[in-house]
Structures are given as C-alpha cells and as structure tokens.
C-alpha positions, 0 to 999 in steps of 0.5 A: 867518327862512324857514319849514320848508316854504320850506326844505323845496321849496327842498332838493326844487328843489336836488336837482332842479338849480341854477337860474340866470339871469344874462344878459351873464355870460362864464362860469357854474359852480361853481368853488373860492373859491380860483380867481382870479376877474376884476374884475366877477364874482359870488359866492355862498357858502352855509355852512349846511346847507341849500339857499338861494335867494340873489337879487341885483338892481341897483337903480341905477347912478351915476358916484360913490358917493353919500351914506348914505340910509336905512340905506345907501350910495347911487349918484350921476351919470349914466354916459356909456355905456349898461350892460347891467347896469342891469336886472339881476336874478337868482336861484339855488340855492346848495347846502349848502357850495357856491360859485357864481361867475359870472365878469365880470358887472359890465363897465361902469366904474360904481358899482352899488346892488345889493340881495340878498335870502335865501329871497325875504326881504330882510335889511336895509339893512346887510345885504342892500344895498351899492354896489359899483365892480368897478374899485376906484374908478379903481384901474387895477392892481386889481379887486373882486368883489362876493359874497353869503354864508349863514352856518352860522346862516342870515344873509345878508351881502355881501362886496366883495374885491379881486383882480389879475385885472382880466379882459377888461373893465378891462384 
C-alpha cells in the first residue's frame, strides 16, 4: 500500500496537472467511459478518493499467446513486421473519479505482454500483468481495449473490454 507521503505528493502533483507520456497515440484526453473507443485503445479509471500514478510497460510482443509461467500468461513467436509499441512505457496521474483514455495506442496485430504498476508498486502477477491482443485474436468484426482500474479501496486491476469500433488500424 502506498505511503501517506506518496499520496500527498500525488495529490499535489495532480493539482498542478496530469503528467502523461504516450508515444504514437492518435488521441489523448479525458473522456466519458461510455465513448466508443477504437480497438487498441488504453483506458485508466480511478474510483478511489485520492489521485494515483498508473504506469504501463510493454514487456514483450509475439504472434500468439504462450503458456502460463510464474503466475502470468506469456506471448510467443516473432512478429513479421516492426512493432512500434515494443518498448512502450507510459505513466499518468489519474485524479479521483476520473477516466483517461488514449486512442489507438496498440496498432499492430500482435499479442502484447504488459505490466501495470500503481504508485510505483507492482501489485503482483494476477493484478498487474496480462497479455492483450487489440484485434480479438483474429475476429475481424470486434476489437479490444486494455484498461487499468483503481478500486475505491485503492487496489489496481486490469481489464480487457470488447468494442465494435475497429478504428483505422484494424479495418
């Protein structure tokens, strides 16, 4: 659990402004969670009463979902094309009750092995790490959105939701 000092810092930093660093995104901003986001988007929700720093890191990319090892799923295979998000790392501060969305972050038809941290702490394999494919594993009519949620108790979890909006990357 983050320290009181850390939360005070985050509260102050949140008042100054939101710090984001996402390369290759087509759209960044605060949006209503009911928006029809395109496949490959990234969404952060904070249901807690204090600001939180949420980070994401792409650990690996692959052509298929691999076996489960050390408490988390893996990716396997080498993509045929370059994947610009292979080395993606991003951090943002999300205010209480806010949602931040980043459209079309994951633009390649590959599996991504990603890890989330909350307030510079890794919540563990099940809560902080997953594999993600933005095009629903080959389904040509739906895509997926990757998200991280901070509960009202201050705990992080990830989620993958489906969208009918394939966006420009998967049409």
